[in-house]
N, C-alpha and C positions, 0 to 999 in steps of 0.2 A: 750290350749296347743299351744305354738308357735314354739317349736322345730320340725325339720323335722325328728328326730330320731324315732325309733320304740317305740310303747307303748304296754306293757305287762300287761294285766288285770287279770292274774291268776298265782300266784307263791307263793311258801312257803319258803320265805327267813327269815321270822320273827323267831328269834332263840328261841329254847327251849320250844315251845308251842304245837307242833304236830309232825308229821312224816317227817317234812322238816328239815331245818337247826338245828343241835343239839346244837350249841353254837354260840357265837358272831363271833369267828374266821371263822367258816364254813359259817356263814351268810355273812360275809364280802367277802369271796372268791366267793360266789354266786353273790354278788352285782358287784364285779369286772368283773366276767365272763359275766354278763348281759350287762354291759357298753361296754365291748370289742366286744360283738355281735351286737352293734349298738342300744341297747335299751336305751332310754333317760328317760323313766318314767316306774316304776314298781308298780303296785298295789299289795300290800302284802295281801294275802287272806288265812290266817290260817283257819284250819277246826274248825267249830262249830258243834259238833256232840254229843248230849246228851248220856251219858253212856260211851263215849270214850274220847272226847275232850270237856269238859263242860266249855267252855270259854264264856265270854260275852264281849261286846264292851268296858266296863270300864277297865277290866283287860288287854285286848289286847292293849288298847291305852297307858297304862303305859309302856309296853314292847316296843311298837312302838316308843315312844318318845326317849327311851334310844338308840335303834338301829339307829334311824335317826341321832342322835347326833354322834354316832360312824362313820356312813357313811360320814357325813360332815367333821369330824376330819381327816379322812384318805384321803379326797379329791377325792373320787370316784364320777365321773360325772353322777350320777343317782339320779333323783328325785323319791320320794317315796310317796305312799298313803296307806291307810289302809281300807280294807273291810274284807270280810270273804267268805269262801266257806261253805255254810250252808247245812247240811244234811237234806234231806226230811224225816221227822219223824212226828209222831202225836203231838209232842211237839211244832212244828213250829208255829201254831197260837198263843200260849201263848208267845213264844219268841218274836214274832212281836208285840203283844199287849203290852208287858212289855218293849219294846224298847231295846232288848238285842242283836240285830243283826245290823250290819252296811250294807250299800248299796254301790254298785260300783259308782253310779251316777244316771243319769236319761236318759230315752229314750222316746221321744215324750211326755214328761210331767210326765211319770210314773217312780217311783223309781225302779232301776234295782237290783235284788237280784241274786247273783251267787248261784245257787241251785244244789246240788249234789244228784243224784239218787243213790240208792244202786247199786253196780257194778253187782249184780247177776240178777236183774230184775227191772221191773217197777211195783211198788206195786199197788194193787187194791186201788181205792180211789184217785189216783194221779190226775186224771182229775178234780174231784170235788175240790180238794185243789187248783189246778191251777186257776180254775174259781173264787174261793174265793179270792185268791191273786189279781187277775185282778180287781175284784169289789172294792177292797180296794186301787187301784192305785199302785199295785206292779207288775212289769213286770219280770217274772222269766227268767233268762239266764241259760240254762242247761249246766253244766260243762261236758266236754268230753263225749257227748252222743255216740260217735263212739266206746267207750269202754264198754258200757253197754251190758250185755250178751243178753238181749231180742232184742235189736236193732242189735247186731251182728248176731243173728239167723235170724231175719226178718226185713228188712229195713222199712217195712210199720209200724212197731211199733212206729216210730218217728212221724207219721202223726197226732195222737191226740195231741201231744205236740205242733206241729206247728199250728194246728187248734185252740188251746187254746191261741195262740199268743206268745209262748215262743221264746226268742232269743236263739241262739245256739253258744256255745264256743267250738271250736275244738282245740285239742292240736296240735301245730305245728309239734311235733315229730311224731304224728300219720301219717301225710301226707308223712313222710320220712321213714316210716317202722320201727320206733324205738319201736313200741308196737305190732309188728307182722303184718303179711300179712292181716289178717281179719280186724283189726282196720284201717290199711292203706286203704284197699278197701272201707270201710264204710266212712272214712273221705273224700276220693276223690269223692265218690258218692254224699255225702251231699254238697260238694263244687260245683260240677257241676250242682246240682239242684238249686243252689243259696240260700240254706237254712242256710248257715253259716254266723253269724254276725261278729265274731272276731276269730282270731287265737291268742293263748296264749301259754306260755311255760309250765305251770304247773310244774315248776322246784322245785325239792326237794333236790338235792344233786349235788355237783360240778362235780362228775364223773358219777354216775349212772343216774341222772336225771338233766342234766345241763340246764341253761336258754338259749336255742337256739331258737330264733324266725326268724332270717334271713333265715335259711335253709328252713323253712316252707313257708316263703314269696316267695322264689325262685321257689319252687314246685308249689305254687298257681299261680304264674305268668305264668308258663308253661301250667297250666291246664285251667285257666280262663282269662288270660291276666293281663297286668301290672296295669291297672286302678282298676280292681276288687281286685287284691292282695293288693294294697295300702289301699283300703277300710278296709280290714280285719286287718291290722296291724297298721294303723294310723287313717284314717278318722273316722271309726265307733267308735274305742276306744276314740278318741278325742271328738266325739259327746257326748258320755256318760260322759266323764269327764268335759265337758264344763259347767256343772251346778255347778262346784266348789267343787266336792268331791275329793279334794286333801288331806284332813285330815278327819279322821273318826269322824263323828258326828251322833249320833242317831237321826233319823228324828222324827218329831212329830207323835204321833200315829194316824193311820188312823181310820176312823169310819167304821169298817168292818161290813157289814150286815150279820147276822146269823153266823153260824159256819159250816165249811166243815165236811164231814164224816171223821171218823178216818182213818188214813193211816197206815196199818200194816207195820211193819218193813220188 
């Protein structure tokens, strides 16, 4: 990435595939709002969630190509990439082995998977699955941990995830109170601990969940300084993208040793 504009690694702009943009017009409105906020690159991360959003990389790539063409035709100054927000379920090992999920890029040589925990809790067996992923060269990046109820109840619940080597993606709006006081407090605590890898918008809707990253950067700058804030919205995302994940391509399957214990939903 050579632009100095912000980089958003988690948003739901891809139209008609999940609970994000409902159609192309709404998706284009989100893209314009992102560009107006100073975002120069947006990684589109639609949900992959068996039983709810049963997508794979091949289906999503076709929609992505159509939407990318629409963004170019309208002249919106926003570069796009495609990955996914993948739900932690017992199906995940098979999804990875079958090359059904895309990655954000790489971090220190490992493929980065944007991994969503259930909002209600951290399931039993999660640590075993995380260790299995790491043995296969996959570095999980936990999406919006500050909104997980287990972590909201007790901050120490994040420690096993960090000990497993997980990266953390905190939603910029959480820092600004858009998801309530408890999520704001947790987001700020994680930031001050130096545990956050990137801030992202997790945008879903032009009004209810807009793609606002700059406001999170401003809050982060007040809390941890300008240099650290830049790491969260540009340098660290650019590091992940520097391996060329600007278009979705399923990586070659890793040789995973053994199999993790099942992860209850």
